[in-house]
VEXSE-266998 format. One record per residue (C-alpha): residue number from 1; z, x, y. Coordinates in steps of 0.5 Angstrom, whole numbers, plus 500, padded with zeros to 3 digits. Layout:
# residues N
   resi    pz    px    py
    NUM     Z     X     Y
...
//
This chain:
# residues 115
   resi    pz    px    py
      1   860   484   446
      2   862   488   451
      3   868   487   456
      4   866   490   463
      5   871   488   469
      6   869   489   476
      7   874   490   482
      8   872   487   489
      9   875   488   495
     10   874   481   499
     11   868   481   503
     12   865   487   500
     13   858   487   496
     14   856   488   489
     15   850   492   487
     16   850   493   478
     17   844   495   473
     18   843   491   467
     19   840   495   463
     20   837   492   456
     21   837   498   450
     22   832   497   445
     23   830   490   447
     24   822   489   447
     25   820   484   451
     26   823   482   457
     27   828   475   457
     28   826   469   460
     29   833   469   464
     30   839   473   465
     31   845   469   468
     32   851   473   472
     33   857   467   472
     34   864   468   475
     35   869   462   475
     36   876   461   477
     37   877   461   469
     38   873   461   462
     39   874   453   461
     40   872   451   469
     41   864   448   469
     42   863   450   476
     43   861   457   477
     44   864   460   484
     45   858   465   484
     46   852   465   479
     47   845   469   480
     48   840   469   475
     49   832   472   476
     50   830   470   483
     51   837   469   486
     52   840   475   486
     53   837   479   480
     54   831   483   480
     55   827   487   475
     56   828   494   477
     57   822   499   476
     58   825   504   471
     59   821   505   464
     60   826   501   461
     61   827   494   461
     62   832   493   467
     63   836   489   473
     64   840   489   478
     65   844   484   480
     66   847   483   487
     67   852   479   490
     68   852   479   498
     69   858   480   501
     70   858   472   504
     71   860   470   497
     72   866   474   497
     73   869   473   503
     74   871   467   501
     75   874   468   494
     76   881   467   493
     77   885   473   491
     78   884   472   484
     79   883   475   477
     80   876   471   475
     81   872   471   469
     82   865   474   469
     83   860   473   464
     84   853   475   463
     85   848   471   459
     86   841   473   457
     87   836   468   455
     88   831   469   450
     89   827   462   450
     90   832   457   446
     91   837   463   444
     92   843   465   448
     93   847   470   448
     94   854   472   452
     95   852   480   452
     96   858   481   457
     97   865   478   458
     98   870   480   463
     99   874   480   470
    100   872   479   476
    101   878   481   481
    102   878   480   488
    103   882   484   492
    104   884   485   500
    105   879   486   505
    106   879   493   506
    107   881   496   512
    108   877   499   518
    109   876   506   520
    110   872   504   526
    111   878   501   529
    112   882   508   531
    113   885   509   538
    114   887   516   539
    115   889   513   547
//
């Protein structure tokens, strides 16, 4: 299993790629799940193929995961737990675990006043 952490300012979007190394066939599904902690039943963010996860046009079997900014806008400033599961038939494997850290919003540089 791999460990991957993401740090994201509150209200920002996130895009990343998942490449299935040595995969011979496409999976039935992929789940990217973020919860307050690993024991929680209800995710605060969940993406899967057709809902935030899309196949890329690479030669490899690869997917892009997209979490829009409106889904991180209301999150508390916490260290959430994340998991990426790959599904082939009845076989579910958690391939990646880690932290999904929400930090304070970035300050805008567009509001500079030089009066």
